[in-house]
C-alpha positions as CSV (number, residue, x, y, z in Angstrom):
1,M,-10.8,-34.3,-28.2
2,R,-7.0,-33.6,-27.9
3,K,-7.2,-31.2,-30.7
4,R,-9.9,-29.3,-28.6
5,I,-7.8,-29.0,-25.7
6,N,-4.7,-28.1,-27.7
7,L,-6.5,-25.0,-29.4
8,I,-7.8,-23.9,-25.8
9,Y,-4.3,-23.7,-24.7
10,F,-3.2,-21.9,-27.9
11,L,-6.2,-19.3,-27.2
12,V,-4.9,-19.0,-23.5
13,F,-1.5,-18.6,-24.9
14,L,-2.5,-15.8,-27.1
15,S,-4.6,-14.1,-24.4
16,C,-1.2,-13.8,-22.5
17,V,0.7,-12.3,-25.3
18,A,-1.9,-9.8,-26.1
19,L,-1.9,-8.9,-22.3
20,M,1.8,-8.4,-22.2
21,I,1.6,-6.2,-25.6
22,I,-1.1,-4.2,-23.6
23,F,0.9,-4.2,-20.6
24,I,4.3,-2.8,-22.3
25,D,2.2,-0.1,-24.0
26,I,1.4,1.5,-20.5
27,S,2.8,4.9,-19.5
28,P,5.4,4.5,-16.7
29,G,4.3,5.3,-13.4
30,R,0.8,4.3,-13.7
31,L,-1.2,3.8,-10.5
32,L,-1.7,0.3,-9.9
33,T,-5.3,1.1,-8.9
34,N,-6.1,1.8,-12.7
35,V,-6.1,5.7,-12.0
36,S,-4.7,6.9,-14.9
37,V,-1.9,9.8,-14.4
38,P,0.0,12.0,-17.4
39,D,3.0,10.9,-18.8
40,E,4.8,14.1,-17.5
41,I,3.9,15.4,-14.0
42,S,2.7,19.0,-14.1
43,S,3.9,21.8,-11.6
44,E,0.4,21.6,-10.3
45,Q,0.5,18.0,-9.7
46,S,4.0,18.5,-8.1
47,E,2.6,21.3,-6.0
48,L,-0.3,19.3,-4.8
49,I,1.4,16.2,-3.8
50,R,4.1,18.6,-1.8
51,Q,1.3,20.1,0.0
52,N,-0.8,16.8,0.9
53,Y,2.0,14.3,1.6
54,E,4.6,14.4,4.2
55,I,7.5,12.1,3.9
56,G,8.1,10.4,7.6
57,Y,10.2,7.5,6.5
58,D,14.1,7.0,6.0
59,K,14.9,8.2,2.6
60,R,18.6,7.1,2.9
61,T,18.3,3.7,1.7
62,R,20.0,2.4,-1.4
63,P,17.7,2.4,-4.6
64,V,17.5,-0.8,-6.4
65,K,18.0,0.1,-9.9
66,T,16.6,-2.9,-12.2
67,A,13.9,-5.5,-11.7
68,N,12.4,-8.2,-13.7
69,L,8.9,-8.8,-15.0
70,Y,7.7,-12.4,-14.6
71,M,4.5,-14.5,-15.9
72,P,3.4,-17.2,-13.8
73,V,3.4,-20.7,-15.5
74,Y,0.2,-22.6,-15.2
75,R,0.9,-26.1,-15.5
76,Q,-1.4,-29.3,-15.5
77,T,-0.8,-31.3,-12.3
78,S,-1.0,-35.1,-13.5
79,E,-2.4,-37.6,-10.9
80,E,1.1,-39.0,-10.7
81,A,2.6,-35.8,-9.6
82,A,-0.5,-34.8,-7.4
83,A,0.2,-38.2,-5.3
84,E,3.8,-37.2,-5.2
85,Y,2.8,-34.0,-3.6
86,A,0.4,-35.7,-1.5
87,D,2.9,-38.0,-0.1
88,A,5.5,-35.1,0.8
89,F,2.3,-33.8,3.1
90,G,2.2,-37.5,4.8
91,F,-0.8,-39.0,2.8
92,S,-0.7,-42.5,1.6
93,A,-4.2,-42.9,0.6
94,P,-4.8,-42.8,-3.4
95,A,-6.2,-39.7,-5.2
96,I,-9.9,-39.3,-5.8
97,D,-10.6,-37.7,-9.0
98,N,-12.8,-34.9,-8.1
99,G,-13.3,-33.2,-11.5
100,D,-11.0,-29.9,-11.6
101,E,-9.1,-31.3,-8.6
102,Y,-7.4,-34.4,-6.9
103,L,-8.7,-35.1,-3.4
104,F,-6.7,-37.2,-0.8
105,I,-8.5,-37.9,2.6
106,E,-6.8,-39.7,5.4
107,E,-8.2,-39.7,9.0
108,S,-8.7,-36.0,10.0
109,K,-6.8,-34.7,7.2
110,T,-7.7,-33.5,3.8
111,L,-5.8,-32.1,0.9
112,N,-7.2,-30.7,-2.3
113,I,-4.9,-30.2,-5.3
114,A,-6.0,-28.3,-8.6
115,K,-5.5,-29.8,-11.8
116,Y,-4.9,-26.8,-14.0
117,L,-4.4,-23.8,-11.5
118,C,-1.6,-24.7,-9.3
119,L,-3.6,-24.2,-6.1
120,V,-3.4,-26.5,-2.9
121,S,-5.5,-26.5,0.0
122,Y,-4.9,-28.8,3.2
123,T,-7.0,-29.0,6.2
124,N,-6.8,-30.8,9.5
125,K,-9.5,-31.4,12.3
126,D,-7.1,-32.5,14.3
127,E,-6.2,-29.7,16.8
128,S,-4.8,-31.7,19.7
129,G,-1.1,-30.6,20.7
130,S,0.9,-31.2,23.8
131,K,3.0,-27.9,24.0
132,Q,2.2,-24.2,24.1
133,Y,4.4,-22.2,21.7
134,D,5.4,-18.5,21.5
135,E,4.5,-16.4,18.6
136,N,8.1,-16.6,17.2
137,E,7.9,-20.4,17.2
138,I,4.6,-20.4,15.7
139,V,5.6,-18.2,12.8
140,R,9.0,-20.2,12.2
141,A,6.9,-23.5,12.3
142,A,4.4,-22.1,9.8
143,S,7.5,-20.6,7.5
144,D,8.9,-24.0,7.6
145,F,5.6,-25.9,6.4
146,I,5.4,-23.5,3.5
147,S,9.0,-23.6,2.4
148,R,8.9,-27.4,2.6
149,H,5.6,-28.0,0.7
150,V,5.1,-25.0,-1.4
151,T,7.8,-22.6,-2.1
152,G,11.0,-24.3,-1.7
153,S,12.5,-21.1,0.2
154,A,11.8,-19.1,3.2
155,P,8.8,-16.9,2.5
156,A,8.2,-13.5,4.0
157,L,5.4,-12.9,6.7
158,K,3.1,-10.2,5.4
159,A,0.2,-10.3,8.1
160,A,-0.6,-12.1,11.6
161,E,-3.9,-12.5,13.4
162,H,-4.4,-13.9,16.7
163,T,-8.0,-15.5,17.7
164,D,-9.6,-18.4,19.3
165,E,-6.4,-19.9,20.3
166,K,-5.1,-19.9,16.7
167,Y,-3.0,-17.8,14.6
168,I,-3.9,-16.8,10.9
169,L,-0.7,-16.1,9.1
170,K,-0.4,-14.8,5.6
171,F,3.3,-15.4,3.8
172,C,4.6,-14.2,0.6
173,E,7.1,-15.5,-1.8
174,K,10.3,-13.7,-2.6
175,L,11.6,-12.9,-6.2
176,D,15.0,-11.7,-6.6
177,G,14.8,-11.3,-2.9
178,I,12.1,-8.9,-3.3
179,V,8.9,-9.8,-1.4
180,L,5.9,-10.5,-3.7
181,D,2.9,-8.7,-2.2
182,D,0.1,-10.7,-3.9
183,L,-0.8,-14.5,-4.1
184,P,-0.1,-14.9,-0.3
185,A,-0.2,-18.3,1.3
186,I,-2.3,-18.5,4.3
187,V,-1.8,-20.8,7.3
188,E,-3.9,-21.4,10.1
189,I,-1.9,-22.9,13.2
190,T,-2.9,-23.6,16.9
191,D,-1.2,-22.1,19.8
192,E,0.1,-26.0,20.1
193,G,1.9,-25.3,16.8
194,V,-0.8,-27.8,15.0
195,I,-1.4,-26.8,11.4
196,T,-5.0,-26.9,10.8
197,R,-5.2,-25.1,7.2
198,L,-3.1,-24.2,4.6
199,D,-4.4,-22.3,1.2
200,A,-1.6,-21.7,-1.2
201,S,-0.4,-21.6,-5.2
202,Y,2.6,-23.2,-6.4
203,Y,3.4,-21.3,-9.3
204,A,6.6,-21.3,-11.3
205,Y,7.7,-18.1,-12.5
206,E,9.1,-17.4,-16.0
207,K,11.2,-14.2,-16.5
208,I,10.2,-12.4,-19.6
209,A,12.0,-9.1,-19.2
210,S,14.3,-6.9,-17.2
211,C,13.7,-3.2,-16.6
212,E,15.1,-0.1,-15.0
213,L,13.2,1.4,-12.1
214,Y,12.0,4.7,-11.0
215,T,13.0,5.7,-7.5
216,S,10.4,5.9,-4.7
217,D,11.0,9.7,-4.6
218,E,10.0,10.0,-8.4
219,C,6.9,7.9,-7.6
220,V,5.5,9.9,-5.0
221,Y,4.4,12.2,-7.7
222,F,2.0,9.6,-9.0
223,L,0.3,9.2,-5.9
224,P,-3.3,10.3,-5.9
225,Y,-4.8,13.3,-4.1
226,I,-7.4,11.8,-2.1
227,G,-9.0,14.8,-0.2
228,E,-6.9,14.9,3.0
229,K,-3.2,15.0,4.2
230,V,-1.3,12.0,4.3
231,R,1.9,11.3,6.4
232,L,3.9,8.6,4.6
233,T,5.4,6.1,7.2
234,A,7.0,3.5,4.7
235,A,8.0,3.1,1.1
236,R,9.4,-0.2,-0.3
237,L,10.1,-1.9,-3.5
238,C,8.0,-5.0,-4.0
239,Y,6.5,-7.2,-6.7
240,V,2.7,-7.5,-7.4
241,F,0.4,-9.3,-9.8
242,R,-1.3,-6.9,-12.3
243,D,-2.7,-7.4,-15.7
244,S,-1.5,-11.0,-15.6
245,I,2.2,-10.2,-15.0
246,I,4.3,-10.1,-11.9
247,Q,5.8,-6.6,-11.9
248,P,7.9,-4.2,-9.4
249,A,6.0,-1.5,-7.7
250,Y,6.6,0.7,-4.8
251,R,4.2,0.1,-2.1
252,F,3.5,3.4,0.0
253,D,2.1,3.1,3.6
254,G,1.0,5.7,5.8
255,V,-1.9,7.6,7.7
256,T,-4.2,10.5,6.9
257,V,-4.8,13.5,9.4
258,S,-8.2,11.8,10.1
259,G,-6.5,8.7,11.4
260,A,-7.3,6.2,8.4
261,S,-4.5,4.0,7.1
262,F,-3.2,4.6,3.8
263,T,-1.7,2.1,1.2
264,E,-1.2,2.8,-2.5
265,Y,0.9,0.8,-5.1
266,V,2.6,2.7,-7.8
267,K,4.2,0.9,-10.8
268,A,8.2,1.3,-10.8
269,A,9.3,0.0,-14.0
270,K,10.6,2.2,-16.8
271,Y,10.0,1.3,-20.6
272,K,11.5,2.9,-23.7
């Protein structure tokens, strides 16, 4: 049985290495929506971009010249490690082995910790609270909760929605001070500051390479022609999870002439 498990882990490792080789072979500037572009931008493509994209953001920010490539580390969670994690959440009840996860139940609270995927899910059905908080206090409480139980450092707020006397907040980790746009932690918290749900991953990230970066000005020319003009309102460097790799990309946000929102990621890494 142990030999079979070791063989499975070995095959997973080989698959990851193969994905890395494929990734390194991909031409820089490839759109992260899997739309291929030529290695060298033609004059026709440049003119098409100039005619259909208006730059509406401040271009005076100092560009970041280098970044890293990371691979998420999938580590198996033992029952002892899960129990320590549950204790940090305030659970004293023993773990229930539920197949692919450890389950902890205590009064109105439930905690699910995946054995193999580094995922955690927390729910609390007791929504009672004694004080109303403003939005800033709510965000700070949720951020502290994630920092304490998941990331170990302050996450970045990605999105916030308020409905039915609750906030649904999405937070992203930071690597090298740069926001990882993917793999967000989702927190549901009441207006009284009671956290009723958390869904998050707790991966470690292994650095596999460093790379030079294109500038956002250069990456604009890899944006797709979508059939109408777009006013770009923001361009920022971020990390994204694509092709099993955490890699740097530029996120372009804007609005089309018809009023639709526009978001596109362009890979920023250069390779020799």
